[in-house]
N, C-alpha and C positions, 0 to 999 in steps of 0.2 A: 420732605424729609424721607430719607432712605430707611428701608427696613432691614438693613444689614450693617455689619461693622467689620472693619479690617483689623489686622494685626500688623505691627511694625517690629522688626527684629534686627539686631546687629548680626552681620555675617562675620563672625569671629574667624580669623585666619585667612579671609579672602582679601586679596589685594585688588582684584579686578572682577568685572562681570564674568569673564571667562573662567575665573577660579570657581565661581558658584556652579557654572555649567559643568566643569570637570568633576567637582565633588559630587554633584547630584547624579552623575553617570556611574559612580562606583556602587557596587553591591551593598556596601555598608550603609550608604545613604538612601537605600531604597526599601520599599515594602516588599513582601514576598511576591506581589503581583507586578513589581517593576516600577512603581511610581515613586517620585522623590518624597522624602519625609524629613521632618526635623523633629527630633525627640527633645521634649522639654519637661522639666520637673512638675510644673503646675498645669492643671487642667483648666482651660478658660471657663469662667462662670457664664459667659455670654455665648455658649456653644450654638444655640439655635440661630442667633443673629449672624454668627460667623458663617454657618452653613447655608444661610439664605442668600449667598452671593459674595461673601467677603474674600479678600486676597491677603496674602502675606507680603508686606513691602520690606525689601532688603536694604539695609544700610551698609555700605562698604566704605571703610576708612572715612567715616563722618559724612558721607554723601548718600542720600536716598537715591537708589539707582534703578531698581527694577521691582517687579511684583509677579506673584503667581496666584492664580485662583485656588482657594482652599476647597478640596473635594470632600474631605472627611477628617474626623479625629478618631484615631485608633488607640486603644489601650496597648501599652508596651510595658512589659515587665522584664527588666534586665536581669543579668546573672546574680545581682545582689538582692533580687526579690522585691525591689521597690517598684510600685506602679507609677508609670509616667504617661505622658500624652505624646503621641506621634501626630504631628500636623502633616497630613498627607495633601500634596499639592498636584495641580496639573503640571505636566512636564514643561509646558511652554512658559518661558520667562519673557515678560513683557517689559521693555525698557520704558522708563518714565522720565519726565523732566526732572533734572537734578534738583535736589533740595538739601540744604545742610541740616544735619541733625547732631545734637550733642550726644555723647556716650550715655548709655543707661543700662541697667541690669535687666536680664530676662526679655520679655516682650511687653508691648503696650498695645492698647486699643487705639485705632486710628479711624476717626469718623470719615465717611466718604467725602464730605465737603472739605476736609483738611488734607486729603490725599492729593499728591501731585498728579496732573493728567498724564496719560500715556503719550509717548512721543508720536507725532503724526506719521502716517504711513510713508515709507520711503526714508525716514530719518532714524529707524530703529538701529541701523548699523553704525551710526555716527559715534565716534569716540566721545566720551564725556569730557567736559572741561577739566583741566587740572584742578585739584582740590584747592590750591592756593588762589587761583583765578576765580573759581566758583565762590570761595569765601569772600574775596575782595568785592566781587559784584554784589553779593548778598548784603554786605555791610553798607554799600552805598545805595541800596534799594533797587538795583537793576533786576535781580532775580526774585 
């Protein structure tokens, strides 16, 4: 049994893996020290487990596509004065084997044993299967 936990999050507004890369390269999506961050309303209760080696897994258009190792959780207070959590990640996005995910609100915990494996070396640049084909293969039990 692993001593860490992952997060899973919908990448709202992203159509492709490259959209996440482009967004995270903007100043608005970065911490003052230049690392990618995702600001969320809720602070994870399982902070210690997340920081013990967890990643954030990104779902794009219903398909779990890639992950980033979580480096830290920063307090972020917006112009509205509300305290939020900035999930600060390693800049490296790691492609994972595609897995279908239904829409959900916010983020969820993802156990390491339930997370899809990283794509093998040399396959990271492969284009993911089209969503419709991926869904059809999952329905017949191939994925």
